[in-house]
N, C-alpha and C positions, 0 to 999 in steps of 0.2 A: 643538282639533279642529274646532270652526268655521270659524277660518281656513283650515285646510288643505281643506276641504270648498270655501268661499269660492274659493279659488285654483284647486282642480281645477274647479268650474262655470266659471270665467272663461276658462280654458284650452280647454276643451270649446267654449264659444261663441264663441271666436276661432277655433279649428279649422274651426267649422262654417261661420262668416262667409266664410273664407278660402277654404274647397272652393267655397261659393256664388258667390262672386265669379269664382273661377276657371272654374267652369263658364259664368257668363253672359259672360265675355269670350271664352273659347273658342267659345261661340255665337252672339256679335257678330260674331268675325271669321269666321264660318263663312258669315255673310249677307253679307259685305261684299264689292262687286265688285273682283276682281285689277285691277292695273294695266294689265294688257292690256286685259281688257275695256273697263275705263273710256276708253282711249283708242282703240279701236275704236268707242265709242259715240259719243265727241265726234267722232270724224270724219265721223259721218253728216250730213247733211243736218238742219237746224232741223227742217223737216216733217216728216221719218222719225223723229228723236229723239221729238218729240209726240207720232205714230204710237204708238211704241213703248209709250211713257210712259201713254197712254191705253188701250192695250191691257190693262197689267198693274196699273192703277190705283194708280200710283207719281207722285212728284213729279220733275219734270226736275232742279230744282235742287238736292233732295237727292242724286238721282243723280251729278251734276256735284260735290256735296262727297263723295262717296263712302258715302253711306248708302242705304239703302231708304227709300222713301216710304211713306205710309198710305192706307189704303182708304177710300173715302168711302161705299162703298154700305151696303144696308139691313144687311147681316149683317157681323158685323167680323171682320176676316179675321185669323187666326192662323198665325203661320208654325211651321214644326215645331220649329223650335229653341229658340221660346218659349214652348211649349205648358205644360211643366211646371216653368217658372222659377219660383221663389219670389218673390213679391210682383209677378208678373204679374197684369194686369188681369183675365184669366180666373180665376185662383186666389183672387181675393176675391169670387166670387162666393156670396155666404152661404149661398142655399138648396142650389146644387148641391154645395158644400163640404160641408156639413153631410150630406147624403143620401150622398155618398161616402164621408165619416168614418163615417158610423153602419154602412153596409155592411161596410166594410172592417174595423172593429173590431169588429164584431158575433161572437157566438158561432159563427157560420159558419166564420170564419178561425182563432178563437183557443182553442176547445175542440175538441183531436182526437177526442173521444168523440161530436162532433154531426158529422152528415152534412153534407157542404158540396155547394152546386150544382155539377154538372161542368163544367169549363173556364173557370171566371170568372179562375182563377188566373193565368191566360196574361196578364191585365191588370193587374196588381197593381203592376208596375215601371214607370218608364219607359221608352218603347218608342221612342225616336228611332232606334235601331239597325236599326229594320224600315222605315226610310226608304230608297228607291233613291238612289244618289248617281250624278253624272255620271260617273264613272269605268268605272262597270261596263258590259260588252258591251252592246251595243244588238241587240235583237233585229231578224233580218231582215224580219221584216213590221211593224216600227213604222211609223206612218205619220207622215212629217215636215209640220210645218205652220208657223203664223209664229212667231216666238220662238226656233225651233230655231237653233244656231249651228254651222258646219263648217268644219274647215280643210281648205283645198285647196291640195296641194301639188303645184309643177309640177317636173317634171325631165327631162332631155334636153339641148335644143339651149340653153336657159336653164333656171335653178334660181331658184324664187321659192314662199313662203308666204303665204296670204290667208285671212282668217278672214270668213266671209261668214254673213249672216243673213237667213234667209226674213221678208221683209215681210209688210204686213198683204194684201198682193195676191198671196202666194204666190209671188213672185218673189226669186230672189237674184242679186247684182250681182259678177261675177268681172271684174276688170281684164283689158282685150284684147278681152272679149265683150260681146255683147247681152246684157241681162236675160233670165234662164233662169226659166220658169214651172214651178217643181215641187212647187207644194202639191199634196197629197194623193197623192204617191206614196209608195211604201214605202221603207224605207231601202234597201235592197238597188236598187232602181229606180234610184234617187237617184244612188248611185254610179255605176253603167252609164251613165246619161244624160249625166251629166258628163264620164265618161272619153270616150264617144263625140264629144261636142259638142268638147270641146277636141282630141281626136286629129283632127279634121275641119278645125275652124277654124284651129287654130295647129300647122302642119307641124311636123315634128321635135319635138313635145312631148308627154309623157305627164301623166297627172294620176293623183294618189292621194287619195280623200277619207277624213276621218274626223271624227267629234262630235267638237264644241269643247264645247257647253253644250246642255244639254237647256232645253226650253221650261218654264214654269211653269203649271199650271193652277189654277182656283180651284173646289174641290168642297164641298158642303155635308153635313154629316153630322148627322142628325137622328131624331127618335125617343127611343126609352127608351137614351139613353146618357147618360154621366156628364157629358162637356164637349162639348154639340152647339153648333154654330156652323159658321162657314165656315173653309177651310182652303186653304192657299196649299201647294200639293205639286208635284212631279216629275210629269213628264208620263208617265213609266214606272210611277207608282204604281198599285196596285190597291185592290179594297175593303178587304182586310185591313189595308194600308198606312194607310188612312183610319181604320179602326177602333183601330187601336192609338194613333195620336196623338191620336184624341177620349179615350182611357181606357178605350175598349169599351163593352159594354152594362152597364147599372145593373143593380141586381137584379132588377129586372122585365122585363129587356129579353132579348129571344129571342136564341139564339144559333145558330138551325136557319132563322130566317125573316128573314133579312136582305136587303133588295131593294135593286138597283140601277138608279134610276130616269133616264131620258135624255129629254129633251123631253116630259116630261109620261107618258112610258110606263114599264111595268116591263120592261126588258129582260134583267135575269138574278135569279135567286135564290141565296144562298149560305147553306150548310148548315155550319157551323162544325166539328160534331162529326164530319165526315168527314175535315175537315184535321186535327184534334186527335187522333182516334184512328187514322186510316189513311194520314193522310199525303198524302191526296187534294187537289189544289189546282186541280182543272179548273173549277170554277165561280169560281175568284177572278178575275173579271173585272178588265181594265185601265181605268182610269178617264180620261174625258176633260172638258174645259173644261165648267164649269156641271153635271156630274152631281150627283144627290142619291143620297147613302148613307141609306136608311131602315131602321132598326131596330124592328122591330115588337113588340109586348109578348107575352111568353109565353103560350101556350093551354094546354098541359096538361103537369103535370110529376107524376113518379112517384118512389119512393124503392126503392132495392136497397141490402142490408146484409149482415152476417154474411160468412160464408165465400165471397166473391165478390173477383177482385182490385182493381175500383174500386168500391168501395163509395160511392154518392154521390147525389144529387138529381139527376133527367135529365129533360130536357124531350122530351116525344114527342109524335107525330104520330096524331092519332086512328084511324090503320088500324094502328098497330104493334101487335106481340105480345108475350109474356111471351119466347119466345125471342129475340126481337129485341133486350128489354131486356137480357138475361143476356149476350147477344155485345156488345152496346155497352159493357156494364161490366167487357168484358174476358175473360169467361167465370168458370166456378168454381174455387175454389181445390182444392187436392189433400185438403184435409181436409173439403171440403163432403160433405154427405149430400144427394144430389139427391131421393132418395125421400121426403124429409120437409122441406118448405119450407112457409113461411108466408106466406100472404097475405090482408092487412087490407085491405077495400074498404068504401068506403061505400055502404050499402043504400038502400032508399027511405024512411027514417026518417031518414035523415041521420047515422047511428050506424054505425060501423064492426064489418062481420061478419068473422069469422076463418074462412079456410078452410086446410085441408090438402090441398097439392098433391104431386103426383110431378112434377119436373122431366124425367124420362126418359119421362113420357107425353106422346105429340106432339099428341094431342087438347086435352090442358090448356095446351099451351104455346102453341099456336096460338090461344089466345082472345084478344081483343083487349084491349088496357090500358085502363083508365079514369083518368080524372083523381083524383090524391089516392093513389092505390095504394100501397101499402107492402109490397115482398116480402123477407122474411127466410130466409137459405138460413142453414140450422143446419149446426152440424159434426156430423162422425162420432163416436160415442162412444168416450170414452178409456178405457174398460173395454177392457182386454187379453181375447183368446179364452182358451182354455185353456193357462195357465202355471202355474207354481208359481215363487216368490221366494225366495231365499236371501240372509240379510242376518247382518249381526256380525261374528265374528271368524273371517271365512274370507277366503283369498287374491282371490277374485273374486266379491264379491257383487253379485248381478245378477238378472234374470227370465230363466227357462228355460222352454221349449215343455214342455208334458206330453202324453203318449201313455197309451195304454191299459197298467196295468200297471209303470210306471216307477215305480221305488225309489229312495230317497235315497242308496244306494251307486252308482247309476248317474251321478248326479252329483258325489258327492264320491269319488273314487276313492281317493287315498291321500292322505299327509300333508301333500302339496305343495299340495293344496287347501285345506290349513288353516293357521292361524297359528301359531306357538310358541306362543302364549299361549293358545291354545284350550282351555278345560276340555272334556276328554276323556270326562267321566262325566255332564254335564248339557246338555242342549239340549231346544229347544222346538219344536213344530209347532203353529201356529196356524191353525185349520180352520173356514170355515162354512158350518155345514148350510143345506138348503133351507129351514128356517122363518125363516133371518135369524139364528139363535143360534150364538154362539161357543164352540167347544171347544180345548182343549190337550192334546196327546200329549207325554210326556216319553220321551225317548230318551238315550243313550249314544252320543257320537259315535265312541268306541273301538269300539260293536259295527259301526258304520257301516263304519269301516275294515276290520273283519274278514269284510264282506260279508254283515252278516245284512241281512234285506230288510225296509225300512222302507216301506212301499207308500205314494205319495203319492195327494192328489187335486187336481183342478184348483184352483186359488187357493190352495192351501196357501201359508203364510208360514214357513218354516225359519230357526230363530235360534239361531246358534251364539253362545257367549259366552264370556268372557273367565275363567280362572279367579283373575285380580285384580281388584283393585275400583280405583276412581280412587285412593284415598288411598293405597295400596301403592307405585304406581309414576308416575302421571301427575303428582301435586302435590309427588311427591320427598319423600313422608313416611310414616312407618311408624306403625300403631296396634299397642301392645302387647298388646293383648287379641287383635288379629285375627292377629299373628305367632307367637302360642302353638302351637307345633307345625309351623310352617310354615317349615321351615328354608330352602327357595329364597329364601321372601319376605325373609328377614332379611337373606341374603347380597346379593340383589338391591339391597337398599338402602343397603349398604355402598358408600364411594367405591372400596375396594380391590378390584380385579377380578382378582387374581394368585392368590387362593384357589379361583377358578369353574374348571370342566372347561370343555372345548371347547364343548359342547352349551350352557351355562348361559351361557357369554360369547355366544355367537352370539344367545339369546333375551333378554339384557340388553341387547344392541346393536338387537335390532329392537323392544324395549321403547323405547328411548330415541330410535332411530327416529319410532316410533309419536309419542311425544310432540311431536317436533318436527314432525311433520306436521300435529298438531292445532292447534300453538300457531301454525305459519306459513301453511300452505298451502291448509288446508281450512276457513276460519272462514266462508267465504261458504256452504260446504254446510253448515256445522254451523247457521249463522244462519239458513238458508233452512227448518232444521226448527222453530226458535223464531218463526215469523214471523206465525202466526195465531193472535191473540189469541184465548183460552179453550181453544185446543188445544195447549198446550204439551206439556202430558206425555207426548200421544200423537201427536205429530205425524209422526213417520216413517212409522207406520202409515197414519195418514190421507193423507199424500202417495201412499204406494203404493197403497193403495186408490183414491182420486180424484184424483189430479194426473196431469197430462198426461206422456206418454212420457219427457220429457227431465226432469219432476219425481220420476217414478217412480224413472228410473236415479240421479238425484243423490240421493236419499233413502236408496236400498239402499246406494250407494259412502257415503254419511256414516255408515251404521251400522257400518261397518270401525272409525272413530274413537269409538264411543259405549261408555261404560262399563256393567260387568255391571248396574247400577242403572237405566241409562238405558235399556238394551234390555228389562228387566222391567217396569217401572212403566207403560210403554204398554201392556202386555199386560192388566197388571192394571186398569188404568183401563178398557180396552176391555170387559173380561167384565163389570166392575161397571156401564156404562152399558148393556149390551145384555142384561141378564139380565130375564127376564121379571117382571112384578109378583107378588109373593107368593113368588117363587121365590129362594132363598139362592144367593149369588154364589159360585162355586167358587174362592174362594181361603181361604189359612190363614194364619196368623200364627206364624212361627217365630223362637225365641227364645234366650237362654243361650249355651250352649257351643259354637256352630258359628261357622265363619269369616264368614259374611255371614247375619246374623239379618236379618229383613225379612217383606216381605209376597209370598207367591209363590201361582201359579195352579196348580190341579189338575184332575185328571180324575177319571172315577168311581172308576177302580181304583187311584190313587196311594196308595202304601204309606208306611211310617214311614221306610223305608229310603230311597225316593225324595225325600222330601222333607229328610232329611240330606244327599243328594248334591245337591240344589238350592241347599241352604245353603253349598257349598262344602266339606262335611267337616266332622269333629268336630275340636274344640281339644284338646291334650293334657289340660287341665284338665276335659274333658267325664267326666262319671259315668256308666259304663258299663251301671250295673245299674238304676239310678232315673231315672226322667225322668217329666214329667206331660202330660196332654193334659187341656186344659179344654174341654168341647165344651158347648154348648147344646142343650138338649133340650125337645121340645114333647110336653105331655101331652094327652090326648085332648081336653080342652077350650082346646089352644091356647095352653096357660100355659107362658110359658119358664122354665125354671131352665138352671142349670150345674152339669154333673157332672164329676168330675176323675177322670181315667183314669191309673193308673199304668202304666208301659211298661219294658222291659229291652231296652236297646240292644245289649247283647252278645248275648242271645238272637236277638234281631230281624237283627244283621249276622251271625249264625253260620248263617243260615238253619232255626231251630228252628220246626216247624211250629207255626201260630197266634201267634207273638210278634211277627210285622211285620203289626202293624196296618194297617186300611185307613182313611185318615183323611177325614172330611167337610167339607163348606166350613164357613167361620167358625172352624174348630178352632185354638186357640192351643196351640202345642207348645213345652214348655220342656225343654231340655236342661241339667239340674242342673250344677253345679260339683264336685268330688270334695270330700269334707271332708278339712281340713287341707292344702289343695293349695297346694304351694309356688310362690309367686308370684315366685321368684327375686329375694326382697329383699335389697338390698345397702346396706351403710354402709360410710363410709369412714371410716379413722383415719388421721392424719397429725401428723406433729411428734415430739416426746419419748416414743415408745414404741419397744418393741424391735422390733418386727416392721409398721412402718406399711403399710397397704394397705388394700384394699377386700375386704369379708368379706360373706360370703352369711349371711343371718339367718335364723332359722326365726320365725314367727307368735307373740307374747308374748316373745321374748328381750329381755334388759334389756341396759343400755350397760356395766354393770359386767364382765356376761359377755364381751361383746364386748372387752372391755379386758383381760381375764384371756387372751383368744385372742389377743391383739395382743402378750401378752408382760408386760404392765403398762407403768409408766411408768420412763423413764431417772432418774438422780440429777440430769441438768441441768433437770427437767421444772418447770414453774412452775403446780403444779396449781390454784392458785386463779384464773388467768387463761386457764384452760381456754375455748374458743370451740365452742359448739356451734350447729350450723344445721339446719334444716328445710324440707324442699323445700315442704310445705303452707305454711308462714309465709311463705316466700318470696314464693309466689303471692298471699297474703293483704296483703302490704305492697303488692305491684304493684298491686293493686287498690284498694287504701285510698288509695294516691298519687294515682291516674289520678280516683277519686272526688272527692278534694280539691280536684285541678286543674280538674275541671268546675264544681265550687261555687263556686271562686275566680273562675273566669272569668265565672260569671253573676252573682256578686255585684259584679265589677267592673264589668259593664256594665250593672248597676243605680245603683250608684253615678256612674256617667257620665254618666247623663241629667241627674243634678241638677249644675249648674255651681258651686253653693256649696261641694257636697262634692269634685268632680272637681280642684277647683284645688289642694287640698292633698294629693292623692293621686298618688306618684310613678308612673304607670301602667307606665313603663318597667320599673321593678324588680318591678311585682307580676306582669306579663307573662314575665320573665325566670324568675322563680320559678314560675309556671305552665308554661312549657318545662321545666323542671328536672324537676318532678315527673313530667310525662308519659312521660319516657324512663328513669326510676327503675327497675333491674330488680329490686331489693329484695335483702335479706341473708339474712333468715329466722332471726334470731339467737334462739334458745331460753336465757334465763338458767338456769344449772345452778349447783349448789355442788357442783363434783366429789370435794373432799376428804371430804364428808358421804356422797356417793354411794358412795364408796370404802368407807368405813368403818361406814355405817349403811343397809341395805337399804330401808329404809322410805323412802328418799330416792331410789332408783332409778328409773331413766326406762326405760319399753319403747319401743326404737328401730323406727323406721318404715324404709320404702324410700327411699331417698335422703339420710337423714341423715348428717351428717359431724361429726366431732370433732377438733378440733387444740388440741393441748396446745404450748404456745411453751415456748420455755425462758425463764430468768428475764432479766426484763427491769430495764433500770435509768433509764428515762426517763419525763416526766410530758408529756402533750399539751394543748396551750391552743388553743383554737379558737373560732370565731365572732366576734364585734362586739369585738376588740381590735385594739391599732393594727397587733401583726403576730403572727399564729398562725403558731406554731412548737412544736417539743419542747425541753424542757430535761433535762438528768441531774437524777436523783433527789437531792435535798438533806432530809436527815432532819430538819433543823431548820425548813425552811419551810412555810410554810400556802398556802391557796390564793391570798390575795391578793399573797404574795411571787411566786408563778408568773405573777400576772398583771400584775405590776407589772414582771417579767422581759420581759414580753411589749410592752411599751410604754403598759400601761394600759388602761384601758375606753375603747371608741370612743364617737364622738356619739351614735350610735343603739343602744347597748346599753340591756339592760333589767337593773340589776343585783339588783332584787328577786328575779330568778327564775333566776340562776346556779346550775347545778347541775353534779355530780360524776358521771362514768359511772366506778365502780370496775373495777378489772383483771377483775372476774369477771363484769360486765357491769349489774351492778346500780346502781342510778341514786340518789344522795343530793343531797336539796335542802337545803343548811345555811341556818338561819338568819342573814341578813346583817345585821340590825339591832342596836342597841346591846346588847341582851342576851345575843349570841350567847356561844356557849363557843368556847376557841380550838379543843376538841376534833372541833367540828364541822367546823371548817376543814382538818384535818389530812388531808394528801395522802400516799398510797402509791405506791411503786414500778407503774407500767403504767396508773395513773389518769389520766382524760382531763377537762379542764374546760373546759364548754362555757358561752359566754356570749349568750345568744339576743338577737334583734333586738326592738326595743320596739315592738311592736303597734301602739302608740298613736301611733308616728311617721307610720303611713300612714293616718290618718283612720279609725282604730278599724274597719279591715275584720275583720268578726268573725271570718272563716275564715285570717285572716294569721297569727294566732299557731299554730294548728292544721298550716298547711302549713309554716311555718319550723320548727316542733318535728319534724315528720315527715322534714323534710329534713336537719336538724341529727343526728337519731337515726341516720338511716342514714348519714349520712356519717360519723359518729364508730363505726359498726360496720364501715365499709368501712375505715377507717384502722385501727382495730385488727386486721382482717384483713390488711390489706396490711403489718403490720408483723410479721408472724410469718414 
């Protein structure tokens, strides 16, 4: 990685040097006279060559060799093309360079939240593009002078072309004519003068005059600029050209008080704000030889920020006003609130005084600015006017205008305004009272569709909920408890759509599309709701109440994809946070046999039936005649106690007077399960029985009873080898394997710290075992003695949901597995013992633990025979269907304490799987 980075840096350095060399070469070529110019110069008399060289401060010998000369005056003359070249003498000025770097690298330019002085960014880069070139059109009022060269073309009786240059006496010499004095003429006058002279002096010949080369001028840029000095510029250059080539004003240099001095007098003042803001270049005067461009220091500065088009620090004159500052900054933004702006101004005690001002009041905006003023234009409130918000499982969650008497039926007209998954029995309206407290009102969307008037108040949030929760369809899984009595939910979770009606297929397709949208297209909207730390639980409500207009609409749109629980929890959280001190939060807890147990908000008149509807309705297992409300009661001394109130759901749902109880804040409502409710327990019987299949069993039913229902065993059954599995044991095995894997990984890590121990540990083997343990699914075998169960009821087993009994046919093989040379199966031989089968498998492996060999009998029981000198042959006896397991010697891996346990788990599960697969 280091070498790669080094090569990359060298490449970048090479390219940088190459670009700099190329730039320098181009600049040098640009400053070198052409061959025609050199030829013309060399054709001049020696005296005229010396005069020209003296005028421009160059060396005649250098020009003869094709290069520019040097300046010997007090100021160092810097040619434009050399001004910003790296390694130039000017760039090595430590003081100026540090000043420039400090300014350009400060927070003014790097931090977007810090106000920047207006206009200085114009000078941040190389500005040689702002220099006038000789090929540009020459203004007709341009005053010609010594050094300007022209091309005079003759045509007519004879054709020729001559390049002439104005000498120090203001004369040009045209072959065939006497010297012509043209110094001080305008360019248009020069062309007319030469044309008339040629036509008069040279009969039959006409002339045309074009510019060949502009003269150079030397000007001085001084004051508060980044690179003060003398500059050699084109005679068409203006004040701005000189400023750009000198790097512009520094951090204290003025942009509005730049003076042009000529012969010791101020002849013009340039305000760059007019150029930058309005494009006005009328003050940008043309420079002449010896001119001085002087940049004064800033006099006064003020700041303006907030809802303004160009927030920045502005330089102002003493007589400018607040109104002019706002205009200077481009005017107010659309979101600006002009009636409330904040002006911070230094008072007599040199502390800032804060004033609230109205920018629509001309008397205020006409007041003069003072140095250091800070004007902040505040935004309009993001709080909308009289509106209502509709969120959740609706077709178009959005904000709607409110008017007097508007009802929910006016906004939700028919089923097309709802989604197929909308719960038609439960919805919520969240309202805020004038006191600031929140309350909820429960309604039935199906009543809204029937036109029942549900009057809305300004600021109401109406929440429609899905009749499914996340677990039912968004995650592709179902919850058995929740699916009791919800036939549609069970059918939606099926992969087979053929049994569904057209309506249900449409609903299922919407659910699938809903999940797809959530997963793919609206992640940003959902993430936005989780962006505020500490407000994650009720973020969509926070955004709707306090966000910008865009954030409000985004939050409402995102609620369409939120689950039932995700829509209710924020309301509960808001009620909890906004309740008055000493007042009970208007929420209750619903538990037991309802589809969606949880915490729900209530109003003053919420009843038991309302809460059942809020919980998605009852499960089939619900006890209709007995339930319980646990209520906190306070006596006269404010001592709290819990009172239990029984209720009759059947009577409440039937409308019996006085049975639909009013619930109170903090009630815990428990809907009991029916006694002896059939949980749809199923047991599977397979193998050698007359009627194999899946049987529904009652609570407390025993295995022998199920076996009788299956018709009993066949004549081919090997009853002693029956294989019984239980789902709860399978989960336990999975957990045990994963716990062992974690412990083994931890111990291996500790062992690896010690170099003495890790050298003898085969880390690869241990890690392989850990990987196996983490993916083991478990078998869940429960050892049973089926012959005793059939013949003696005291050995019988009570079955559970998910139990499975496999009765194999009679087998005639013996399995040998583990640390043997070749793990395989053998035909049963009556005379063979354990060692005979091991010998037939190639014998023990090098890593085997002979002292811990064990036998898994066909019925699942494990025998650990004594393999010592005094062992009896009967202990080593092997029967058909038995499995011989030769474990790994745990000491082989440096006595890892969990190795033996891990390998034992692994081999036992392998034996069980082998036995299961053999049926």
